[in-house]
C-alpha positions, 0 to 999 in steps of 0.5 A: 505553477501552483495550478500545475502542482494542484492538478499533479497532486489531484491526478497522482493522489487519486491514481488517475481519478480511480480514487473517485470510485463511489464505493470504497475507493481505498479498496479499489485502489488496493485491488488494482495494486494486487492486479498490477503485482500479479501481472508484474509477477508474471512479466517482471518476476526478476524485480519482485522476488525475495532475491531482489529485496534491495531493489524492491526496498528502493521502490518502496522508499521512492513510492513512499516519498512520491506519496508524501508529496502527492498526499500533501495539502489534501485540504486545498486539493480535495477539501479534507486533510485525509481525503478518500480520493487520495489512494496512492497511500494505499498503493504504498501500503500494498507494496509494503505488504509484499516486501520479501513475500513470494508472489502467487494467488494465495499470498496476494489474496491473503496479503490484500485481506490483511492490509485492508483489515489493518488499514481499516481497523487502525490498531495501535500504533497505526492510528497514532501515525494518522495524527502526523500532519500533511502527506506524511500522516496520510501516508504513514498510517498505510505504511504501518498497516502494510508492515503489520500485514507483511509481518503477519503474512510472513508469520502465517507462511512460516506457520503453514510451512512448520505445520506442513513439515510435520504432517508430511 
């Protein structure tokens, strides 16, 4: 049973071994999530739009709980407490970035850049979230980065619309 859970964590946390990409696996995981959201916006728009915020919120909560489990015991599974191979937490952070955001190529590109910026720089209090033990700490810094990226993206969209209203 322990072997099965070990492999479930290894495969799941690395998103089917995408986390083993040799260069910037977190960025690769984020890009794949962006591609999934772009595809889903065309084929499953009814699930992603702001009008379905409750469904999207529950998806985020579910993904976060799954990430807590998958990214737990990173030292046993990957040899480090917060291994680079564990990228499922990046997926969670990217999903949070686009909560209540209309999905289009511009918002996806800007949201990707904002999330990666906050995830790499880890401004206060994000770096403190990393100190929580286990899979919760591994995931929560990405949750924090996703929240900051989401709020920043919402503000930028509001500012853009405000400026465009006065220019037209």
